[in-house]
C-alpha positions in Angstrom: 266.1 100.3 36.6 265.1 97.1 34.8 262.0 96.9 32.6 259.1 96.1 34.8 260.9 97.0 37.9 259.0 99.1 40.5 259.9 102.7 41.0 261.3 103.9 44.3 258.8 105.9 46.4 259.0 109.6 46.1 260.9 111.4 48.9 258.6 113.0 51.5 259.4 116.5 50.2 257.5 115.6 47.0 254.5 114.4 48.9 253.9 117.6 50.7 251.2 119.9 49.5 251.7 122.1 46.5 252.8 125.7 46.7 249.2 126.6 45.7 246.0 125.0 46.8 244.6 125.4 43.3 246.4 126.4 40.1 244.3 127.5 37.1 245.6 127.6 33.6 243.8 129.6 30.9 244.6 128.6 27.3 245.5 132.0 25.8 247.0 130.6 22.6 246.8 132.8 19.5 246.9 130.9 16.3 247.2 132.2 12.7 244.2 134.2 11.3 241.2 132.0 10.6 242.3 129.2 12.8 240.2 128.3 15.9 242.0 129.4 19.1 241.0 130.3 22.7 242.4 133.8 22.5 240.0 134.7 19.6 237.2 133.9 22.1 238.2 136.3 24.8 240.5 134.0 26.8 243.1 136.6 27.7 240.4 139.1 28.8 238.6 136.6 30.9 241.9 135.3 32.4 242.6 138.9 33.5 239.1 139.1 35.0 239.6 135.9 36.9 243.0 137.0 38.2 241.5 140.4 39.4 238.6 138.7 41.0 240.8 136.2 42.9 242.9 139.1 44.1 239.8 141.1 45.2 238.6 138.1 47.2 242.1 137.9 48.7 242.5 134.3 47.5 245.8 134.8 45.7 249.2 133.8 47.0 251.0 130.9 48.7 248.7 128.2 49.8 245.8 129.8 47.9 244.9 130.2 44.2 247.1 131.0 41.3 245.6 132.1 37.9 248.0 131.7 34.9 248.1 132.0 31.2 249.1 128.9 29.2 250.1 128.5 25.7 248.2 126.0 23.6 246.5 123.4 25.7 245.4 121.6 22.5 241.7 121.7 23.1 240.9 125.0 21.2 238.0 123.3 19.3 236.3 122.9 22.7 237.3 126.4 23.8 237.9 128.7 25.2 239.3 126.3 27.9 240.9 126.4 31.3 242.1 123.6 33.6 242.1 123.6 37.4 244.9 121.6 39.2 245.4 119.6 41.2 242.0 118.1 40.3 242.8 118.3 36.5 239.2 119.5 35.8 238.8 121.0 32.4 236.2 123.7 31.7 234.9 125.7 28.8 233.3 129.1 29.4 231.6 132.0 27.5 231.6 135.0 29.8 232.2 136.5 33.2 229.2 134.7 34.6 230.8 131.4 33.8 234.1 132.5 35.3 232.3 133.7 38.4 230.6 130.3 38.7 233.9 128.4 38.4 235.5 130.7 41.0 232.6 130.5 43.4 231.8 126.9 43.1 235.0 125.1 42.2 237.8 127.3 43.6 236.0 128.5 46.7 233.7 125.6 47.6 235.4 122.7 45.9 232.3 121.8 43.9 232.8 120.9 40.2 230.7 122.9 37.8 229.3 120.1 35.8 227.5 122.3 33.1 230.9 123.8 32.1 233.1 120.7 32.5 234.6 119.2 29.3 
């Protein structure tokens, strides 16, 4: 395709909804000792908590919510961080209370948690 040319529209199969309604990625990167990283701030433990809570609420599976670990999301200085897709909303959090608020407000009721948004 020539420079400046328009791209062809995506086929309909790409325009259908995602396999998951929401996909949440927790940065669980582990850097060398002394370096700032999300995993040193409890990211893996809180990811496990979020995953368990989503399962307990029966919100996991196709067409629902998926909680995943991610490698470095390159925002560790603001961390720990997670990102919710398809909205591409980034959050920081401290504890289970923050995770519960993200689950209850954003994942269940589609309301962004402004106080945790980065």
